[in-house]
C-alpha positions in Angstrom: 3.6 -14.0 7.3 0.6 -12.6 5.7 1.5 -9.1 6.9 4.8 -9.2 5.1 3.0 -10.2 1.9 0.5 -7.3 2.3 3.4 -4.9 2.9 5.2 -5.9 -0.2 2.0 -5.9 -2.3 1.0 -2.5 -0.9 4.4 -0.9 -1.7 4.3 -2.5 -5.2 0.8 -1.2 -5.8 1.7 2.3 -4.7 4.7 2.4 -7.0 2.7 1.2 -9.9 -0.1 3.7 -9.2 2.4 6.5 -8.8 4.7 5.9 -11.8 3.2 3.4 -14.3 -0.3 4.9 -14.2 0.7 8.6 -14.2 0.2 9.1 -18.0 -3.1 7.3 -17.8 -4.2 9.4 -14.8 -3.6 12.6 -16.8 -6.2 11.7 -19.4 -9.2 12.6 -17.3 -10.3 13.7 -13.9 -11.9 10.3 -13.1 -8.7 8.5 -14.0 -6.8 10.9 -11.8 -9.2 10.3 -8.9 -8.9 6.5 -9.4 -5.1 6.8 -9.2 -5.4 8.6 -5.9 -7.8 6.0 -4.6 -5.4 3.2 -5.6 -2.6 5.0 -3.7 -4.9 5.4 -0.7 -5.8 1.7 -0.6 -2.1 0.8 -0.9 -1.3 3.1 2.0 -3.9 1.6 4.1 -2.5 -1.9 3.4 1.0 -0.8 4.1 0.0 0.9 7.4 -2.1 -2.1 8.5 0.7 -4.5 7.7 3.3 -2.4 9.6 1.0 -2.4 12.7 0.6 -6.1 12.4 4.4 -6.7 12.1 5.0 -4.3 15.0 2.6 -6.2 17.2 4.1 -9.5 16.1 7.6 -8.2 17.0 6.4 -6.9 20.4 4.8 -10.3 21.2 8.0 -12.2 20.3 10.1 -9.8 22.4 8.0 -10.3 25.5 8.2 -14.1 25.3 
């Protein structure tokens, strides 16, 4: 279940980027842009893993 691991890691990464890195991101524009990049990458991972889990569920239901 790689997709489930990617989902958990993506959510954890998004939470860290949003809350733990917020004071760091306020120090400069580059750090702020990096924070947004990290959140974007986490969102792509979460989205891709949700699609994979959905497809896996649809395949199991059709068997």
